[in-house]
C-alpha positions in Angstrom: -31.5 -57.1 7.3 -35.0 -56.0 7.9 -37.1 -53.9 5.6 -39.9 -53.5 8.1 -40.4 -51.0 10.9 -39.3 -53.6 13.6 -36.3 -51.5 14.6 -36.3 -48.2 16.5 -34.6 -45.8 14.2 -34.4 -43.3 17.1 -31.9 -45.7 18.8 -29.1 -44.3 16.6 -26.5 -42.3 18.4 -25.5 -40.5 15.3 -27.3 -39.4 12.1 -25.5 -38.7 8.8 -27.4 -37.0 6.1 -26.2 -38.1 2.6 -29.3 -37.0 0.7 -28.4 -35.3 -2.6 -25.2 -37.3 -2.9 -24.6 -40.1 -5.4 -22.4 -43.2 -5.2 -19.9 -43.5 -3.7 -20.5 -40.5 -1.4 -23.2 -42.1 0.9 -20.9 -45.0 1.6 -18.0 -42.6 2.2 -20.1 -40.6 4.6 -21.2 -43.8 6.4 -17.5 -44.9 6.8 -16.5 -41.6 8.3 -19.6 -41.4 10.6 -19.3 -45.0 11.8 -15.7 -44.4 12.8 -17.0 -41.8 15.3 -19.2 -44.2 17.3 -18.5 -47.2 19.5 -18.9 -50.9 18.8 -22.6 -52.0 18.9 -23.9 -48.4 18.6 -26.1 -47.5 15.7 -25.7 -45.0 12.9 -28.8 -43.6 11.0 -27.8 -42.8 7.4 -30.3 -40.8 5.3 -29.9 -41.1 1.5 -31.8 -40.7 -1.7 -29.4 -42.4 -4.0 -31.4 -45.3 -5.5 -28.2 -47.5 -5.3 -27.3 -46.7 -1.7 -29.0 -49.8 -0.3 -26.9 -52.2 -2.3 -23.7 -50.2 -1.7 -24.4 -50.1 2.1 -25.0 -53.9 2.2 -21.5 -54.4 0.7 -20.0 -51.8 2.9 -21.4 -53.5 6.0 -20.4 -57.0 4.8 -16.8 -56.0 4.2 -16.6 -53.8 7.2 -18.0 -56.2 9.8 -21.0 -54.0 10.5 -24.7 -55.0 10.4 -27.4 -53.3 8.3 -30.2 -53.8 10.7 -33.0 -52.2 8.9 -34.0 -49.8 6.1 -37.2 -47.9 5.4 -38.4 -45.6 2.7 -40.1 -42.3 3.3 -41.0 -40.7 0.0 -37.8 -40.7 -2.1 -35.6 -40.8 1.0 -34.2 -44.0 2.5 -33.3 -44.4 6.2 -30.6 -47.0 7.0 -29.9 -48.2 10.5 -26.3 -49.6 10.7 -24.9 -51.2 13.8 -21.1 -50.8 14.2 -19.2 -54.1 14.3 -15.9 -55.2 15.9 -13.6 -54.0 13.1 
């Protein structure tokens, strides 16, 4: 996973806004959103829960997805997740 701006966050085919939601809601929103896209496509998840990064790492590991990058803008986090084979 990359914490830098090396990835194009605009490459996401779907954006899910989970700002204002606390664990486990951002992960639940990610699970629903990622089911709506095709393998190898990317989801952009927006969250402001300080624990969302760790929760999404575990979600991706267990779900066969890849957390490509994350960046912080103020108190908001942007997570770029690539859907895996599962």
